[in-house]
N, C-alpha and C positions, 0 to 999 in steps of 0.2 A: 596472313590477313586477306580476306576476300575483297576484291574490287567490284563495285557495281557502278551503275550510271544513273544520275537523276535529272529530271528536268528542273532547272532553276530559273527559267525565264521564258516567257512566250510573247509572240508579237504577230501582227497581221496587218495587211493593207489591201484595200479595194480602190481601184482607179476611180476618180471623181465622176466619170460619166456613168450615170445610173439610168437604165432603162426599165421602167415598169412594163408589165404585160401590155397595158394600153399603148404605151409608147412603141413597143416592138410590133404589136398588131397594126398600128397605123403605118409604120415603116414597110412592113411586109405587104400590106394592102396596095401601097403605092406600086409595088413590084408585081401585083396580080396574084400574091399568095394569100389564101384566106385561112385565118384562124381566129381564136377568141380568147379573152382573158379566162372566161369559164372552162373552156376546153384545155387550156394550159394547166389551171389550177387543179382540175378534177383528176388529170392524168399524172401530174407530177408534183404538185404542191409548191410550185415555183411561182413567185409573185414579181420578181425583179431580177436583174443581172447587171453586172458592170462590165463595161468595155474599156480597154486601154486605148488611149489616143495614138494617132499615127506617129511612129518614131519612139514609142515607149515599149520596152521590151521586158521580157521575163526577169532579167537581172535588175531592172529598174524596180519592178514591183518587189522583188526579193530583198533589195536594198533597204526599202522603207520598212518592210517587216522585220528585218534583222535589227535595224536601229531600235525598234520598239523592244524586241526580245533582249537585246544587250542591255538597254536601260532598265528593264525589269529585273534583270539579273544583277544589275549594278556592276557591270563589266564593260570593258571597251574591246575593240577588235583586236588589240594587242594581246588580250587574254585567250584568244582562240587559236588552237593549233590543228583544227580540222574543219573543212567546209564541205558538206555534201548538199547538193541540190537535186531535187526530184522534179523533173519536168519532161513534158512531152513536146514543148514549144521552146526550144533553146534559141538563144539569140543568133547563133551561127551554127553551121554544120560542125565546125570546130574553131576555136578551142571551146572547151566546156563553159556553160553559164556559170559554174562554180568559180572558175578562174576569173571570169569577167567581174563576178560579184566580189570576189576576194580583193581584186584591185581597187574597186570602188570603195570598199570599206577601208582600205590602206590609205585612201586620199583624204579621209576625214580629218587627220591631224598628223603631225610628224610622229607622235607616240603611236598612232594606230598602224604605222608601217610594220609593226611587229608581227602582224597577221601574214605578211609576205613570207614565202618560203614554206608555210605549212601545207600539207596535201590538200587538194581541192579537186573534186570531180562530180560529175553528174550521175544520177541513177534514172533509168527509164523503165518504169513499170506502169506507166499511164496513171489511172486513178488509184492504183495501189502504191504508187511511187513513194509517198511519204512513209508508209509502213516499211517498205524495203529500206529506205534511207535510214530511218531510225533503228532498224534492226542491224544494219551494217555498222553505224556509229556506236551502238551499244556494244557490239563485239569488239571494235577496235578500242574503246575505252576499257572494257574489261581485260583486254590483252595487254594494256599498258602502252598501246600505240599513240595514244593522245590522252589529254587531260580534260580539255573542253572543246566541245564541237558545236558548230552551227548547223542545224539540220532544217532544211527549207523545202517547202513545196511552193512552186511558182509557175503560173501559166498565163498565156494569153490565147486562150483556146478559141477566141472569137475569129481568129485568123485561119482556122481550119474548117469553118462552117460554110455550108451551102445554103444561102438564104433563099433559095428556091424550094428547100425540103423543110416543110413545117414540122416534121416528126423529129428532126434534130436540131434545127437552128434555134429553137426556142428553150433549149435545155442548158445551154452552156454559158459560162461567163469567165471573166478574168479576175485574177487575185493571187495573193501570196500569203503564207503563213510560215512562222519560224519558231524554233525552240532553241534554247541553249541547253545543251546535255553536258553535265559535269561528272567526272569520276567521283566516287563517294564510297565511304565505308558503310553507309546505310542503303539498303536496297531500295531502288526507285523502280527501274524496269525489272519486272519479275520474271517475265517470259515472253518470247517472240515465237511467231509462227507464220512462215511464208511459203507459198506454193506458186507453181505456174503449170499450164497445160497448153502447149502450142497448137494443138489440133483445133482450138477455137478461134484461131486468128481471124477468120472471116466474119465472126460475129460483130466485131468492133474494130475499125482499122481506118487508117488514112493511107491508101495504096501508093501515092505517088512518091517519086524519088527524083533526085538530082543527077543528071548525066549530060556531060559535055556542055554545061551551061544552061541546060534546059530542064524543065520539069517534065518527066515522063510518068505516064499514068495519071490517075485522078488525085489531086492534091487536097480534097476535102474529105471530111469525115463520113464514114459509111457505118450504118448500125442496123442490126436485126434486133429491134426493140423487145419482142417477145422472147427471142433466144436469150438475149442478155439478162432479162428479168428472171426467167426460169433458172438459169445457171447461178445468177448472183445470189439468190435467196438460199439456194442449197449449200454453196461454198461458204457463204458468210456464217451459216449455223455451224458447219463442220469446223471452221477455223476458230470460232469462238469457244467451242467446247474442247478443242485441242489445247488452246493456250491456257485455258482454266486448269485443264488436267495436268499440264506441265508445271503449274505453280501449286497444285495440290488444293485448288479452290473450286467453288461451285458458283452457278450463275446467280444464286441468291446472295452471295457475297458482294456482288457488284454495287457500287454506288452510282456509277455513271457509265453509260455506253455513248462513245463519240464516233458515230459511224461516218463513213464517206457519204457526203451530201449529194446524192444523185437523183433520187426519186423518193418521195414520201411513202409510196406504196412498198418499195423494197425495204425501207427503214421500218415501217410498221410491222412487215411480215418477219423481219429478223427479231424485233423486239418480242413479238408474240411467241416465236419458237424458244426464246430464251426466258419466257415467262416474266418479262420486264414490263412495268408500267412505263407509259411514254413520258411520265414525270421524271424518269430516270435517263431519258434520252435527250442529248443535246441536239436541237434541231435549228439549222440556220439555212437550209435549203431555199426556203421562201425568200430569203434576203438577197442571195447571190446566185442561186442555180447551181449547176454542177461546174466546179472550178477544178475538176480533175485532182491533180496531186496537191493543190492548195486547199482542198476543201476540209480535210480533217484538221490541220493545224489552225485554219480559220475558225472553226467550231471550238476547238480546244481553247484558243486564245479568248474567244467570247465568254466561254464558261468560266475561265479563271478570272477575267476582268470583271465579270458580272457578279463574282462572289458565289457562283453555284458550286464550282469545284473547289473544295476546301483541303488543306494539308492533311495528309494521312488517309484520304479517301481512296478507294480502289476504283481505277478507271480502265475501261478497255477501249482501245482504238482499233478500228477495222475497215478494211476497204477492198474492192474488188474493181478490176479494170481491164482494158484490152490485153490481149496476150494469149490466152486469159491469165492474169496474175491477180493473186489475192493473198491476204494475210491479216494478222492481228498483233497487237502489242498489249500486254497487261502490265499495268503500272501502279505503284503507290505514289500519289502526287505529293 
């Protein structure tokens, strides 16, 4: 008997502090940085973003998203035997944010302590992190190494931003999204496709690091916007066609595309190449900006809870981020 994996619950969380473009423009103006709502919307499609409060970390955002996903799946933490967190903004250098999240979930009730002892680890593939994490979890469930997994994307990207650089600080926000993945006799995830090419490291990176108790190098985000755009559009089309080919399907079979929510122009270009109407593309970038590894599960949860994504529909998730890393997951919801 073949074993597959299926998504049986989704959840998401955005921190309460919401900054519209107007709010951010006003804050930047006080620093002598000029931009405008029109400039941001025209180039990115972003209308607002959420920033976590001081003392709130990726594991805290992940915890809230996981509670929602578990509730949707009608399960508790004790039913989970694998935790994978995709993040580029971990709570600490180590241990993993997944281990910290696992402990927080175990504290929910005496019964929830059952999650303790299960494997928990982080995946770092920046904006493609959730795709990577879901691919790993799918492989582990298919191999019989787990029965139910929490797969999470969680970020506090606002802490990596240079608020003197208007080309990057307007793009990113904080948030978390999660899914419960369950082993099943019925196919859910049909195919995955992941890639990386380290020669593009310089296009998008945070080059600082910790040494001897100090931060060496530059600890804020650096991006070549034009270079990222050109690369992203090409690899997203390639991985979309590759994952469809693996499943023996065509782009016309898709009911929904759930892309990484980075930039409306990248999303529109990808949809055009796949001959997909934007009516079949879940768009949330206007509401929260680029939340890196959190953006795909945030959009997926919105589509599920909003009734757009229905059981049995064919859904493609895809993302690209620093590394450069990229990939896609094709699933029957």
